[in-house]
C-alpha positions in Angstrom: -16.3 -58.5 -100.7 -13.5 -60.7 -101.7 -12.5 -63.5 -99.2 -9.3 -65.3 -99.6 -10.1 -68.7 -97.4 -9.3 -71.4 -99.3 -6.3 -71.1 -101.7 -8.8 -72.1 -104.5 -9.7 -69.1 -106.8 -13.3 -70.4 -108.0 -14.3 -71.3 -104.4 -13.3 -68.0 -102.6 -15.2 -66.7 -105.7 -18.5 -68.5 -104.8 -17.8 -68.1 -101.3 -17.9 -64.2 -101.7 -20.6 -63.9 -103.8 -22.9 -66.3 -102.5 -24.2 -66.4 -98.9 -25.6 -69.6 -98.5 -22.4 -70.9 -99.7 -20.5 -68.9 -97.1 -23.3 -70.2 -94.4 -22.7 -73.7 -95.5 -19.0 -73.7 -95.8 -18.8 -72.7 -92.0 -21.3 -75.5 -91.3 -18.8 -77.8 -92.9 -16.5 -76.7 -90.6 -16.0 -79.4 -88.3 -13.5 -82.7 -88.1 -12.1 -81.6 -91.3 -9.4 -79.1 -92.5 -10.8 -75.2 -92.6 -10.1 -75.0 -96.6 -11.9 -78.7 -97.1 -14.9 -77.2 -95.5 -15.0 -73.8 -97.4 -14.4 -75.6 -100.5 -17.4 -78.1 -99.8 -20.1 -75.3 -101.5 -18.0 -75.4 -104.6 -17.9 -79.5 -104.5 -22.1 -78.9 -104.2 -22.3 -76.5 -106.9 -20.4 -78.2 -109.4 -22.3 -81.7 -108.7 -26.0 -80.1 -108.6 -26.0 -77.3 -110.2 -26.2 -74.6 -107.6 -26.3 -73.6 -104.1 -29.9 -72.2 -103.4 -31.7 -72.7 -100.5 -34.5 -74.0 -102.9 -32.5 -76.7 -104.7 -31.1 -77.9 -101.2 -33.7 -78.0 -99.5 -35.9 -79.6 -102.1 -33.3 -82.2 -103.4 -33.5 -85.8 -102.6 -32.1 -86.9 -99.4 -30.4 -89.9 -100.3 -29.6 -88.5 -103.4 -27.7 -85.5 -101.7 -25.9 -87.9 -99.6 -24.2 -89.8 -102.4 -23.6 -86.2 -104.2 -21.4 -85.4 -100.7 -19.7 -89.0 -101.2 -18.7 -88.7 -104.7 -14.9 -88.2 -104.7 -13.6 -85.8 -104.0 -15.6 -86.1 -101.0 -17.7 -83.0 -99.4 -16.9 -83.9 -96.5 -15.7 -87.0 -94.5 -19.5 -87.6 -92.9 -21.4 -87.6 -95.8 -24.7 -88.7 -94.2 -25.0 -86.6 -91.3 -23.3 -83.7 -93.1 -25.6 -83.9 -96.5 -28.4 -84.0 -93.7 -27.5 -80.6 -91.8 -26.7 -79.1 -95.4 -30.7 -79.9 -96.3 -31.7 -78.6 -92.7 -29.9 -75.6 -93.0 -31.1 -75.1 -96.3 -34.6 -75.6 -95.6 -34.5 -73.0 -92.4 -33.2 -70.7 -94.9 -36.0 -71.3 -97.2 -38.9 -71.2 -94.6 -37.3 -68.2 -92.4 -36.0 -66.2 -94.5 -37.7 -66.5 -98.1 -34.4 -68.2 -99.6 -32.3 -65.4 -98.9 -29.4 -66.0 -96.4 -27.8 -63.1 -96.3 -31.2 -61.8 -94.8 -30.3 -63.2 -91.4 -28.0 -60.9 -91.2 -29.2 -57.8 -93.3 -32.9 -57.8 -93.1 -33.7 -55.4 -90.1 -30.5 -53.8 -89.6 -29.9 -55.7 -87.1 -27.4 -55.2 -84.1 -24.2 -57.8 -83.5 -26.6 -59.6 -80.8 -29.7 -59.8 -82.7 -27.7 -61.1 -85.8 -25.8 -63.6 -83.5 -29.2 -64.8 -82.1 -30.5 -65.5 -85.5 -27.1 -67.2 -86.8 -27.1 -69.5 -83.4 -31.0 -70.5 -84.5 -29.4 -72.1 -87.6 -29.3 -75.6 -87.6 -25.8 -77.1 -86.9 -24.8 -73.4 -86.0 -23.3 -74.0 -82.1 -22.4 -70.5 -79.8 -19.2 -70.7 -81.0 -19.9 -71.7 -84.9 -22.3 -68.6 -84.6 -19.6 -66.1 -83.3 -16.9 -67.2 -85.6 -19.3 -66.6 -88.5 -20.6 -63.3 -86.8 -16.9 -62.3 -86.6 -16.2 -63.2 -90.5 -19.0 -61.4 -91.4 -17.6 -58.2 -89.5 -14.0 -58.6 -90.1 -14.5 -59.2 -93.9 -17.7 -58.5 -95.1 -18.6 -55.5 -94.2 -21.7 -56.2 -91.4 -21.6 -53.1 -88.8 -24.2 -54.0 -86.7 -23.8 -52.5 -83.3 -22.1 -54.9 -80.4 -20.8 -57.4 -83.3 -17.4 -57.2 -81.8 -18.7 -57.7 -77.9 -21.3 -60.7 -79.8 -18.6 -62.5 -81.1 -16.3 -62.5 -78.3 -13.6 -63.6 -78.5 -13.4 -64.1 -82.2 -14.1 -60.6 -83.0 -11.1 -58.9 -81.4 -9.0 -57.0 -83.4 -5.3 -58.3 -84.0 -6.3 -61.9 -83.5 -5.8 -65.3 -85.5 -7.8 -67.3 -84.0 -10.4 -68.6 -86.8 -11.4 -68.3 -90.3 -12.6 -64.9 -89.7 -9.0 -63.8 -89.4 -7.8 -65.4 -92.5 -6.7 -63.2 -95.6 -3.8 -64.7 -97.1 -1.6 -67.8 -96.7 0.2 -66.3 -94.1 -2.7 -65.3 -91.8 -4.0 -69.3 -92.5 -0.7 -70.9 -91.1 -0.8 -68.2 -88.1 -4.5 -69.4 -87.3 -3.6 -73.0 -87.9 -0.6 -72.9 -85.4 -3.1 -70.9 -83.1 -5.5 -74.1 -82.9 -2.9 -76.7 -83.0 -1.5 -74.4 -79.9 -5.3 -74.6 -78.7 -5.9 -78.4 -79.1 -2.4 -79.1 -77.3 -3.2 -77.3 -74.5 -6.5 -78.6 -74.1 -5.0 -82.5 -74.5 -2.5 -81.2 -71.5 -5.7 -80.9 -69.1 
């Protein structure tokens, strides 16, 4: 799996090779540019030494906030997002033995079961879980039965609506345009 979500080769390599980094990138993807969210795990890795559940779960909470605040910031809301990342890491440790990929691989789950597992993670709304499931199915080789339906509308073939559809700078531009159109439509309502 070789993801191309950020236009930063090192960040994309980390996202491609570290399932927890990918989960964290998705968690950070709110109220910031997608590339900024998904480069967040690389900033964490460089500042704390690694992106693994045990390290992040056991990190001093206030020190983690300071890590998030360092320039360039991991997220525009360092306090709340550091707490969410730590809660996510703690859950991965407690429920999945520190193995983030087990969320979508242990027991060969169906799409709906993987969605349920993702939805149970701290900071993962229904929409965020569906987008992540679509990313797993479209780009990461997840083939649990019913994943497209469970991730609808993000799992639909041929769409350019979310991070699940970004494979190049061109597709990134098209996803951005789709998001702008959705925001404009929402403002008109």
